[in-house]
C-alpha positions in Angstrom: -121.0 176.6 -35.8 -123.3 176.4 -32.9 -122.6 175.8 -29.2 -123.3 172.8 -26.9 -126.9 171.8 -26.5 -127.6 170.7 -22.8 -130.4 170.5 -20.6 -130.5 169.2 -17.1 -134.1 168.8 -17.2 -133.6 166.6 -20.4 -130.9 164.6 -18.7 -133.2 163.9 -15.7 -136.2 162.8 -18.2 -133.6 160.6 -20.3 -132.3 159.0 -17.3 -135.8 158.1 -16.2 -136.6 157.0 -19.5 -133.7 154.7 -19.9 -134.3 153.2 -16.4 -137.9 152.5 -17.5 -137.0 150.8 -20.7 -134.6 148.3 -19.4 -135.4 145.1 -21.5 -133.5 142.8 -19.1 -134.0 144.3 -15.5 -136.8 146.7 -14.9 -135.3 147.2 -11.2 -131.7 148.0 -12.3 -130.4 151.2 -11.0 -130.0 154.0 -13.4 -126.8 154.4 -15.1 -124.1 156.8 -12.9 -124.2 159.5 -15.4 -123.3 162.9 -14.0 -123.3 164.8 -17.1 -124.7 164.1 -20.8 -124.1 166.9 -23.3 -124.6 167.1 -27.1 -123.2 169.3 -29.8 -123.7 170.2 -33.3 -120.4 168.7 -34.4 -119.5 165.7 -36.6 -116.6 164.3 -34.9 -114.3 161.7 -36.8 -111.5 161.4 -33.9 -110.9 162.5 -30.7 -107.8 162.8 -28.4 -106.8 163.9 -24.8 -105.6 167.4 -24.4 -102.5 167.7 -22.1 -103.9 170.8 -20.7 -107.4 169.1 -19.7 -110.3 168.1 -21.8 -110.2 166.7 -25.4 -109.4 167.8 -29.0 -111.8 166.8 -31.6 -111.2 166.5 -35.5 -114.7 167.3 -37.0 -116.4 167.4 -40.4 -118.5 170.4 -41.2 -121.1 168.2 -42.4 -121.9 164.4 -42.1 -121.8 164.3 -46.3 -118.2 165.7 -46.2 -115.4 163.5 -47.4 -112.8 165.7 -45.6 -112.3 166.9 -42.0 -112.6 170.6 -41.7 -111.6 171.9 -38.2 -110.2 170.9 -34.8 -112.2 171.5 -31.8 -111.0 172.2 -28.5 -113.2 171.0 -25.5 -112.4 171.9 -21.7 -112.6 169.5 -18.8 -116.1 170.6 -18.1 -117.4 170.0 -21.8 -117.3 173.5 -22.8 -116.3 174.4 -26.2 -112.9 176.3 -26.7 -111.2 177.5 -29.9 -111.9 176.1 -33.4 -109.2 175.8 -35.7 -110.3 175.6 -39.2 -108.4 174.0 -42.0 -108.9 176.8 -44.4 -106.9 179.1 -42.1 -104.1 176.8 -42.6 -101.2 178.0 -44.9 -101.7 176.7 -48.3 -98.0 176.8 -49.1 -95.5 174.4 -47.9 -91.8 175.0 -48.7 -92.2 175.8 -52.5 -95.4 174.4 -53.6 -98.9 176.0 -53.2 -101.8 173.5 -53.1 -105.4 174.2 -54.2 -107.5 174.2 -51.0 -109.9 171.2 -52.2 -106.6 169.1 -52.5 -105.7 169.3 -49.1 -106.9 166.5 -46.8 -105.9 166.9 -43.0 -106.3 163.6 -41.4 -104.5 163.4 -37.9 -103.1 165.4 -35.1 -101.0 165.3 -32.2 -101.4 167.4 -29.1 -98.1 168.7 -27.5 -97.5 169.4 -23.8 -96.9 172.9 -24.5 -100.8 173.3 -25.6 -99.6 173.2 -29.2 -100.9 170.9 -31.8 -99.1 169.0 -34.6 -101.6 168.6 -37.7 -100.6 166.3 -40.4 -102.4 165.6 -43.8 -101.8 164.7 -47.8 -101.8 167.3 -50.3 -102.1 166.6 -54.0 -100.3 168.7 -56.6 -102.9 168.5 -59.4 -101.0 170.8 -61.7 -97.9 168.4 -61.7 -98.7 164.7 -62.1 -101.0 164.5 -59.1 -98.1 164.3 -57.0 -98.8 163.6 -53.2 -97.0 165.2 -50.5 -97.2 164.5 -46.8 -97.7 168.0 -44.9 -97.0 168.9 -41.3 -98.1 172.0 -39.4 -97.6 173.2 -36.1 -100.3 175.5 -34.7 -100.6 177.5 -31.3 -104.0 177.0 -29.3 -105.3 180.1 -30.7 -104.8 178.7 -34.4 -101.9 180.6 -35.2 -99.1 179.1 -37.2 -95.9 178.3 -35.2 -93.1 178.5 -37.9 -93.8 177.4 -41.5 -95.3 174.0 -42.7 -93.3 171.5 -44.1 -93.7 168.5 -46.6 -92.1 165.3 -47.9 -92.9 163.9 -51.4 -94.7 160.7 -51.6 -95.5 159.6 -55.4 -96.9 160.8 -58.5 -100.2 159.7 -60.0 -102.1 160.0 -56.8 -105.8 159.2 -56.7 -108.3 160.0 -53.7 -110.8 156.8 -53.4 -113.7 156.7 -51.0 -115.0 153.2 -49.8 -118.9 153.6 -50.4 -119.9 150.1 -49.9 -119.4 147.3 -47.6 -118.0 146.3 -44.4 -114.6 148.0 -45.5 -116.4 151.4 -45.8 -114.8 154.1 -43.7 -117.1 155.1 -40.8 -116.7 158.8 -41.2 -117.0 158.4 -45.1 -113.2 159.7 -45.4 -110.8 158.5 -48.3 -108.4 155.7 -47.9 -105.6 158.1 -48.4 -104.5 159.6 -45.2 -101.5 160.3 -42.8 -101.5 159.2 -39.3 -99.3 160.7 -36.5 -97.9 159.9 -33.1 -95.4 161.7 -30.9 -92.2 159.8 -29.9 -89.8 161.1 -27.5 -89.5 164.6 -28.9 -90.1 163.6 -32.3 -93.2 162.9 -34.5 -93.8 159.6 -36.4 -96.0 159.9 -39.5 -97.4 157.1 -41.4 -98.7 158.4 -44.8 -100.7 156.1 -47.0 -100.5 156.8 -50.8 -102.7 155.4 -53.6 -102.5 155.3 -57.6 -104.7 153.9 -59.9 -102.9 150.5 -59.8 -101.0 150.3 -56.4 -100.8 151.4 -52.6 -98.3 151.8 -49.9 -97.2 153.4 -46.8 -94.1 155.5 -46.0 -93.1 155.9 -42.6 -91.2 159.1 -41.4 -89.7 160.2 -38.1 -89.4 164.2 -37.9 -88.1 166.4 -35.3 -90.8 168.6 -33.8 -88.6 171.7 -34.0 -89.0 172.3 -37.7 -88.1 170.6 -41.0 -84.4 171.2 -40.6 -84.3 168.6 -38.2 -83.0 164.9 -39.1 -85.7 162.7 -40.3 -85.6 159.2 -41.3 -88.1 157.0 -43.6 -89.0 153.7 -44.7 -91.4 152.3 -47.0 -94.1 149.5 -46.8 -95.9 147.8 -49.8 -99.5 147.1 -49.5 -100.9 143.8 -51.4 -103.6 145.6 -53.1 -104.6 149.5 -53.8 -107.8 148.5 -51.5 -105.7 147.7 -48.4 -106.1 150.5 -45.8 -103.9 151.6 -43.2 -105.8 151.5 -40.0 -103.8 152.9 -37.2 -100.3 153.8 -35.9 -99.0 154.0 -32.2 -95.5 154.1 -30.5 -93.8 152.9 -27.5 -92.2 155.7 -26.1 -90.0 153.9 -23.8 -88.3 151.8 -26.5 -88.8 154.1 -29.8 -91.0 151.2 -31.1 -93.8 152.0 -33.5 -96.6 149.7 -34.8 -98.8 150.0 -37.9 -102.1 148.1 -38.5 -102.8 147.3 -42.3 -105.1 145.2 -44.4 -103.6 142.1 -45.9 -105.9 141.5 -48.8 -106.7 138.0 -49.6 -108.3 136.2 -52.9 -112.0 137.4 -53.2 -113.1 140.1 -51.0 -111.7 138.8 -47.5 -108.6 140.5 -45.9 -106.5 139.7 -42.7 -104.8 142.3 -40.5 -101.1 142.8 -40.4 -99.3 144.4 -37.5 -96.0 146.2 -38.7 -93.4 147.2 -36.2 -90.4 149.3 -36.5 -87.8 150.4 -34.0 -86.1 153.7 -34.6 -82.3 153.7 -34.4 -80.1 156.6 -35.3 -79.8 157.4 -38.8 -82.6 155.0 -39.9 -85.3 152.6 -39.2 -84.5 149.0 -38.1 -87.2 146.5 -38.9 -88.8 144.8 -35.7 -91.3 142.2 -37.0 -94.4 141.9 -39.1 -97.3 139.3 -38.1 -100.8 138.6 -39.4 -103.2 138.8 -36.5 -104.1 135.1 -35.5 -106.4 133.4 -32.7 -106.1 129.7 -32.1 -103.4 129.4 -34.9 -105.7 130.7 -37.5 -105.7 134.2 -39.3 -108.5 136.4 -38.2 -110.4 136.9 -41.2 -112.2 140.5 -42.0 -111.4 142.2 -39.0 -112.1 145.9 -38.5 -109.8 147.7 -36.2 -111.0 150.7 -34.7 -108.3 152.0 -32.0 -104.5 151.0 -31.4 -103.1 152.9 -28.4 -100.0 152.5 -25.9 -101.6 152.1 -22.7 -99.7 151.4 -19.7 -97.1 149.0 -20.5 -98.4 147.6 -23.8 -100.1 148.1 -27.0 -104.0 147.8 -27.0 -105.8 146.9 -30.1 -109.7 147.1 -30.0 -112.2 146.4 -32.9 -114.5 143.7 -34.0 -114.8 141.0 -36.4 -117.7 139.2 -38.1 -118.8 135.5 -36.9 -117.0 133.1 -39.4 -120.1 131.6 -40.0 -122.6 134.8 -40.1 -121.0 138.0 -41.6 -124.1 139.9 -39.9 -122.9 139.0 -36.6 -120.0 140.7 -35.2 -118.2 140.6 -32.0 -115.2 142.6 -30.3 -111.9 141.7 -30.8 -109.2 142.8 -28.3 -105.3 142.2 -28.3 -102.8 143.3 -25.9 -98.9 143.0 -26.9 -95.5 144.5 -26.5 -94.5 144.7 -30.1 -95.4 143.4 -33.4 -93.7 140.1 -32.9 -95.8 139.4 -30.2 -99.3 140.4 -31.6 -100.6 136.9 -31.5 -100.1 136.4 -27.7 -103.6 136.0 -27.1 -105.8 138.2 -29.4 -109.6 137.5 -28.0 -112.8 137.7 -29.7 -115.5 138.3 -26.8 -118.3 136.3 -27.7 -120.2 136.3 -24.5 -121.1 140.0 -23.8 -124.8 139.6 -25.2 -127.1 136.9 -26.7 -125.3 135.0 -29.7 -127.4 136.7 -32.3 -126.6 140.4 -31.4 -123.9 142.2 -33.1 -121.7 143.7 -30.8 -119.1 146.3 -31.8 -116.1 148.2 -30.1 -114.5 151.2 -30.9 -112.4 152.3 -28.0 -111.1 151.3 -24.6 -109.3 152.9 -21.9 -107.8 152.7 -18.4 -109.8 153.9 -15.2 -108.4 153.7 -11.7 -105.8 151.2 -12.9 -108.4 149.0 -14.7 -109.0 148.4 -18.2 -112.5 149.1 -19.6 -113.8 148.4 -23.1 -116.9 150.3 -24.5 -119.2 148.6 -26.5 -122.2 149.1 -28.8 -124.6 146.3 -28.7 -127.1 146.3 -31.6 -130.5 144.6 -32.1 -130.4 141.2 -33.5 -132.2 142.5 -36.7 -129.4 144.8 -37.5 -127.7 144.7 -40.7 -124.2 146.1 -42.0 -123.2 148.6 -41.9 -124.2 148.7 -38.4 -123.1 152.0 -37.6 -125.0 153.9 -40.5 -128.4 155.3 -38.9 -128.3 153.4 -35.8 -130.9 154.8 -33.5 -131.4 151.7 -31.2 -128.1 150.1 -29.9 -127.1 149.9 -26.4 -124.0 151.7 -25.4 -122.2 149.4 -22.6 -118.9 149.5 -20.7 -117.1 146.3 -20.0 -114.4 145.6 -17.5 -111.4 143.6 -18.9 -109.2 141.5 -16.6 -105.2 141.5 -17.3 -103.3 139.9 -18.5 -106.1 137.5 -20.2 -108.5 140.3 -21.2 -111.3 138.4 -19.7 -114.8 140.2 -19.7 -116.0 140.9 -16.5 -118.6 143.3 -15.3 -121.0 144.8 -18.0 -122.6 148.2 -17.2 -125.4 149.3 -19.6 -124.7 153.2 -19.8 -127.5 154.3 -22.2 -129.8 151.7 -23.7 -131.5 151.8 -27.0 -130.3 155.3 -28.1 -127.6 154.4 -30.8 -124.8 156.0 -29.2 -121.4 155.1 -30.8 -118.5 156.0 -28.5 -114.9 156.6 -30.2 -113.1 157.7 -27.2 -113.0 157.1 -23.3 -110.9 159.2 -21.0 -110.3 159.1 -17.2 -110.5 162.6 -16.0 -110.8 164.0 -12.3 -111.8 160.5 -11.1 -114.6 160.1 -13.7 -115.0 158.4 -17.0 -115.6 160.6 -20.1 -117.1 159.0 -23.2 -117.2 161.2 -26.6 -118.7 159.8 -29.8 -121.5 160.2 -32.2 -125.3 159.9 -32.0 -128.2 160.4 -34.1 -130.1 163.2 -32.3 -133.9 163.0 -31.4 -133.5 159.6 -32.9 -133.2 161.2 -36.4 -131.2 159.0 -38.4 -130.7 161.5 -41.1 -128.3 163.8 -38.6 -125.2 163.1 -36.7 -124.0 165.0 -33.6 -121.4 164.6 -31.0 -122.3 163.2 -27.4 -120.3 163.7 -24.3 -121.3 161.3 -21.4 -119.6 161.6 -18.0 -119.7 158.6 -15.9 -119.0 158.6 -11.8 
């Protein structure tokens, strides 16, 4: 893997070019960009590193159907250690998995600098049994203790959505394990799938090894096509929220928020709700991020216009638990002209204010909007609290097709990380890092 490609001259030229090509106001000042770097990485997920900077979960190639490695990035944007999945022990307890039957799909950075990595392993030689697997690794990639696993189901299959709006943005399978730390433990939501059914099993593990007490519960999905979108935890109340599809007749789906409160020795259900706006289910929403932010959960994504599936607008919701998920979800329709699709994949807090990052497409853009995009505008929108009213909009980089998947506040600046097609070549995917003053 090659390192980052960065040029101060290129940045200056790009900034001048962007300033000269503003469609709406040619006198508008250039965006407050202090650093713009690109990397030969295909990033599928990014999280903050407690030791500073970020950790990226990457694929080796855009056409891969699995992630391949974790990449550390320091606070200056320099690449650090790389931890590749083929270095991960293939034996978990008494089962040795084939390398191509291991799917590592999420990770949880720890305060001591180590990383918990979770995934799904398929035991093809014995009834295609599925197991959730947890590894604990040090910053240099070495293993801390032995990996452990929990059985899910037999007859497991691995399917990839390749068509339509429900296609995974990174071309990854529906089967996955998501994880979140919770007060000295690790919550894992593992989605399994067979040829006729699908479900999610929710675990809570201790982080000191597989001998710790763990609890679990099962969640049925309506259809084998229903996806597990996100998992997040409220550390103060030991409360977990999952977002899943709820399939409807035909090709439509609603979005369900399922909450659980962990109690000693088991899980206590804490509500389940279908996401609604104006007392009507929100149809075909595509959630992109769920996180505990400040004092509430924040959901970010987008949904199609009910009258025009090729026009999408950002969807945001802020709630304390799954029972309150319908307290004011908002579809933000006024961020651009009515016929321009506007997507959103992430949001964050900066100086105490909530900011939404959007991708504003050309009015002629068609689904899937993220694929081969080289013309959308990258914008940051201030959101009011508690009503999530859109405020000031700043165009960061217009007309270059940058899709931000993470925004972080660091050293008084905002760091945006995501994917772009370098040199306006839609056949490649690189990772960008933009720092805003």
